[in-house]
Phi, psi and omega in degrees: 000126186278170186301320185299333181260023174235039175269146176259129184240146185240143173217117187226180184292324190295330180257015177055026184274341177289319177303317179301310188293333180257011179256103183309330182276349187262181179293136190272019180250107184295164177266079191282129175253122177283141179267085183287343184283348176270108185278162180045054183297338178296343183265359181293121176271316182204150175233136172229148188217129177253240187287149180064214178254013185296142169218154174244129187233135177253123182243146173052227186268314197209025177248145181231148169228127180256123186250138174229150186285345183243011174210170182293152180292155184243147183234138188232144165224134176266110183293140171061021174224144171258126186291141172252326179194161174231152178214152178237141167255213182284304171231027184226139171240136175248150182229128180245143187249165181288346173277350178106008185270162186233135175229151185237140164240108199218148172277149178284103180212183189271342179298154190246029185278349182287122177278051178236162175291330180238061185304333197285338184268003185286139165218171177286005181270350186209138178264127175245144181290149179262113188296325186301330178250345188260342178286128182306325179296332184281335170056045176250112178252122175276130181269319184210164179204169179200160176238133183231098184054251181262015184233157178231159181221137184228128173256114188273170185300333178268016174085001175285124182260127167248155182210150175216169176113201174300137187270274186050033181090342180302337184271356172066017177272007182090355181238177189227351190234013183244105184282148185226130172278315176286130186299147174236156182285126179256312183211175179227167187061030185273140179252324188209147173231152183242140188251188176182136183301331185207052188267163182235000171227163195224137176234148171213161176242158185234168180300342180281358177082021186252156169249131188231153172218162168202163183121203174284126190250054184298135172063009184090016189293357178265356178067023182275353183096003179207179178243030177278130169297148187229111173285346178229148181310134171232155184282130179276118182285158175074002181238138169251147184300322190286352179268351194258129175263304173229145179211122187225132173249139177218222201270087177075021172199160183219146177232133182238134164247131176274166181301329178286351177097010182271151186243129186234149174220156176216168182100221188286136184294316190290344181261343181235010163081024179262165172279343179211158174303151182233126182258006165229153183294120181241137174304126180288112188306318190291350183239021177299322187259021179240147179251110181277127182242350180210131183221140173212141178241136178269209188291314174231018185231156183235140173229131186217139181245139182267175175294347180262011182063041168263138179256120187241136176220152184203165186086195181233172181254315187248172175292346182268082178290144178300148181228157180271190187293346187256358176091011179277142176289130177268134177289127173272101174279163182300125170223164191276134173248150172289140175274165175301156185302323184289343178259354180289144181052038176221079175303334188287351173275125179272100192269153172238151173219151188209147185233149171244194178290335183218029177201165170228140176236129178241135183198149177287127182293144178281115184235128178287125179294326178301319179288313182304319186287322179283336169297312180304313185293324180293317183286326174292319182072017179274158175066022182289140182238003180204176184224143171253108189259120180234185189300160181055036177055033178276121177237131179245116181286139191218170175255108194296319182297322182290316188285318178295316186288336179281326185255348187060023177236153176283150182304315179304323180287318178308312184300313184294317186289322188280328176297335175292343182248164182251060180281140181274172183293328181293315184300316177299324177300315185297326177293316182287342174286328172294323187298311194270329182210031163068016180284130171235112186247343177221097189298309180301323176292317179297327176296318176299319178292321178294318181294330176295320178279353182067034179253146181278144178235133003295158180299142180293325188243156170272169177298325178295318179299317180295323177288332169291323177304314180302318182295326183279344178271084182299332183293332188262355181288130186247014187209152189232122174274114182264122178249133182297135178268100181292350182282337180289137175297142177293134183215116185286348173279345179297144171291136180290340178255025174298111174307329182289356179273354190245135173260160194245140171238121181283144182200162169273135182298323175303323181293316185294314186280334183283325185268337187237125176294328178297305186295321176305320183285332182283323180285344172298334192244012174238167185276153186294335189279350178301134186251000181208157174214151185266142183259122184249021181292327187083007176285161178281149181303323186293321173286326181291321174300326176294321180290323181294315182297324179294330174301329183271319193245346184060031177234136171261119179238117177252143178250176182291342184275356185262143168276098188301322178295317179295318183299316180303314186291320181293316181296325176301328184277342192298327185298311184289310188300309186269001175057061174286165170308131192290345172275011183300142176261024185294310179304318185287334174290318187289324178302320181288332178285328172301310177311321186275348183284000000 
């Protein structure tokens, strides 16, 4: 993705654009403002926003930037930890690391959402560890978390759900008026929790595939079929955990997106576009023919992005709801809004959206091209060179080097171990999704499969780390890329196919065809037995070696031995010539190198 396609846009209360955005009778083109002050937008992994126009931005692996309307941005790094996720409540931001630790960035206020014993000492000047989860003696490692208004929820790796903050029944302890700074145990065998910037109810799923809710049930916003408040978790009928992609609850309404992209709502009619309140999740008529892939709700507003990068909005922003000539509130049904010009008619860009109480942020998501390319390889099943054969004549076409490098097991060993268990075809598919592109959608199932294979869970390595190890494994490289040696004197008498005229780069064939559309097309026209292919690009062997390493690591690395200007020029042309993923970050990396020169 080039630099012009990595802008972050903002629409907020101060320029009156949200009122314009959510008024059906006004111009449907939001006043999107590019946030030029945020540098290296292509590295943004996630933006979350709470009260006012404040936002926390996660960049790259471990960098955080905090923006406030009235002060200079603040920059943070959590030392010796790798960030896994960030979340926003009303005036508190939480950071989760891959090791299971939780950190807090919070304002000094009277609210109780800060999960610390001394919340009054919190300021936006410092990120503080949450002792309840960070002390070794507690042995509590958080797997996922969510924030709902003034409350926080943490699912530990053992499935125990803890919560703290404002109660009103949302802490599920049978009470409604006892706020908690220190998290308390709510439920067990929990797999996922769902947030909301200013919600009054709370949802979570369990390993038994059930959906639960508790808290204030205004207008039936918990989807339980009634509007009775619940101080303890109750099961939401007719919904299974495996069907849910997004679920968010806010001020008297909730919205659920299925994995098929269908949109359902319950609660207040004027916030969900219905003609009357709904106490069960009901499909939203205006979006029935749309596949929603990204959703985010603000206090009383909803925004949804489709798989074709169409933006729909409904609900209201302020308490001053639009009314008709008789003073009746007019329902704001979902209607289409214009995107910033650079994102219009460009479905290849994977957009993200987030809402605070007074703002909207729109930005392209951080997507590893490495993961994208191998996901496409898995889905296409092309160039498979082996099979994974299991019980009941189940066979999966696979790429041997990928499966064996990720598991450190031979295919025959994997088959023997898995055949001792009764895993279904669908369950093995979920396992192979982890193998090919690190997807983990069912933790309990993967634990079972890993146990069957005598592997540790969670996995020790990421997909990127295993690909890096594969890059360094010279013995397993099964293919040779032949590069024309320009240092050779031209000799008309020489055989045009003389191998002595070429220098060799060893590589794994699967890497070459997965990462380059050019070589993928070439392999379709050569025999499977072929062990080499010639590169006719005319580029130097130095730049091609750097590109090959990028194929494995997604990093451009120059050394003092390289002529940087020559390498940069040749690599800038590589994206088009080698038909690389259009979201490649090569150009942004080269721009950073240029700045340092």
